[in-house]
N, C-alpha and C positions, 0 to 999 in steps of 0.2 A: 679268598679262592678258598675252595674246598680240595680237600685231598682225600683220593678213595683207594683202598684196596679190598679186592674182590678174591676170597678164596673158596675156590670148588673141590669139592670131595670126589674122591674116586670111587668111591662105596655107592654111590647115589643118595647119599644124606643130604639134607639142605647145603646151599653155601652160607656163609659168612662176608658179610659185606662190612668194612671199618671205613670210618671216615674221621678227619679231624675238620672240626668246624666250630669256628668263635672259643678256639683253645680248649676244647673239648675233644675228648675220644670218645667214638661213639658206633656202637654196633648193631646191626640187624641180620635177620635169617633170611634169607633169600629162597624159596620154595620153588622146585622146578615143576613147570607146566607147560606143557606142548613141546617137550625134548628142549626148550631154553629156560633161562634163570630169569625169573620175575619176582619183582619183590611185591604183589599185591598185598595189601593187607601189614606189610611188615611194617613195626615201628622202631623207631631208631631208640637205643638206649644207651646212655652214659656208663662207662666203664667205671669202675670203683677203682682209688688206690690199691687196693686188696687184689685186683683182677689183672690191673696193669704189672703189678709186681709178680704174679703168677707169670706172665708171659715174658716180664725178664728173665726170672728164676731160669726157666727152662729154654730161656735164647730162641722163642717162637720167631716164625716171618714175621709176625707182626711186630714183635719186640725190636728186630732187625729195622723193618720197615718204619716203625716210629722214630726208632734212634737215627735213622738218615734224615727225617723229616723235622725232628722237632730239635735232636742233639741230645747228647748223653743227659747234659745237666737238666735239661727240662723236662724229659722222661724219668729222671729220677726224683726230682720234685714231685712231678707228678703220682710217681708211686708212695712217697710219703705223706703227700697231701698235706705241705706246709708252706708257708708266704703266700705270695701274690700267685693268681691264676696266670695260666702258661701264656693268654694273652697278653696278660701285663709283663710277665719277663720278657716275652717279643718287643714289646716297644721299647724295653732296654738292653736289648743287645744286637748284636750284627744281622741276627735272623730275620726274616720279614714276618711281618705279623700274620696269624693264621686265620 
């Protein structure tokens, strides 16, 4: 199951779509086209531990969404990039695998 979060900007800048897929957090930019948001040509990029840490430090909407979806322990682990992948951690917890 793929979980997604789309954040649209009020100032007309491109929207960002985040997803959790196979234990990885990824983002892509969605460019407005014809009044609606479309992802034409958008490429998914994996967030680094540093990028995830910035979201957590700033308590962004993305960090709050990730904490609800992954749990704080797996989110913290993703920020420090230690131990098994988030998918492997999911197999050893009560949370469903992503």
